[in-house]
Legacy VTK file of the C-alpha trace (Angstrom):
# vtk DataFile Version 3.0
C-alpha trace
ASCII
DATASET POLYDATA
POINTS 89 float
1.888 -15.067 -0.959
0.453 -12.545 -3.433
-2.873 -10.897 -2.782
-5.861 -12.435 -4.549
-7.522 -10.800 -7.516
-10.724 -10.281 -5.528
-8.873 -8.506 -2.715
-7.022 -6.333 -5.203
-10.250 -5.410 -6.987
-11.937 -4.565 -3.696
-9.034 -2.340 -2.664
-9.067 -0.548 -6.000
-12.822 0.023 -5.743
-12.447 1.407 -2.238
-9.699 3.925 -3.055
-10.224 4.913 -6.690
-11.056 8.463 -7.728
-13.321 7.515 -10.654
-14.599 4.376 -12.381
-11.541 3.649 -14.513
-8.934 4.715 -11.963
-6.274 2.215 -10.968
-3.138 4.342 -10.800
-3.869 7.250 -8.503
-1.475 7.623 -5.561
-4.206 6.677 -3.068
-4.878 3.422 -4.910
-1.194 2.587 -5.232
-0.612 3.269 -1.528
-3.554 1.040 -0.562
-2.349 -1.812 -2.780
1.187 -1.549 -1.431
-0.167 -1.554 2.124
-2.045 -4.805 1.436
1.074 -6.405 -0.014
3.227 -5.164 2.873
0.832 -6.613 5.456
0.780 -9.991 3.744
4.550 -10.113 3.316
5.185 -9.127 6.930
3.030 -12.074 8.048
5.111 -14.335 5.800
8.350 -13.005 7.265
7.211 -13.673 10.827
7.231 -17.402 10.115
10.154 -17.389 7.652
12.699 -15.252 9.455
15.655 -16.095 7.219
13.959 -15.203 3.928
16.316 -12.364 3.085
15.120 -11.902 -0.498
11.531 -11.313 0.586
12.743 -8.944 3.294
14.504 -6.881 0.628
11.300 -6.783 -1.402
9.412 -5.664 1.692
11.862 -2.828 2.304
11.564 -1.722 -1.314
7.749 -1.697 -1.069
7.850 0.314 2.158
10.196 2.839 0.538
7.964 3.152 -2.510
4.915 3.671 -0.289
6.767 6.375 1.652
7.677 8.155 -1.586
4.052 8.025 -2.738
2.875 9.321 0.638
5.313 12.222 0.475
4.127 13.046 -3.045
0.484 12.923 -1.963
1.120 15.116 1.080
2.845 17.670 -1.140
0.199 17.742 -3.887
-3.067 17.075 -2.022
-2.856 17.333 1.789
-6.567 16.596 2.289
-6.362 13.298 0.368
-3.142 12.469 2.233
-4.834 12.879 5.604
-7.850 10.855 4.469
-5.703 8.061 3.039
-3.501 7.573 6.098
-6.564 7.722 8.350
-8.407 5.078 6.280
-5.376 2.787 6.163
-4.338 3.413 9.768
-0.728 4.144 8.856
0.246 6.937 11.254
-0.446 7.188 14.938
LINES 1 90
89 0 1 2 3 4 5 6 7 8 9 10 11 12 13 14 15 16 17 18 19 20 21 22 23 24 25 26 27 28 29 30 31 32 33 34 35 36 37 38 39 40 41 42 43 44 45 46 47 48 49 50 51 52 53 54 55 56 57 58 59 60 61 62 63 64 65 66 67 68 69 70 71 72 73 74 75 76 77 78 79 80 81 82 83 84 85 86 87 88
């Protein structure tokens, strides 16, 4: 159910600001998006898994907080990040 190490590394490489970056808001948002996508697929087949649904809601809330922070501090990076991840319509 968790994302593989290779997928996580690829996501970090795609969204990092510099070579040793793993904690920037863009990277955290991208990693959370990957986890959210995988967990939502799990919940489609396991509809009564309430504990995982709670975890999903917590991840979505955390991603929203990070997106709000990024939009407040760096609007250009915010627009680029949501466009690359396809989050807003």
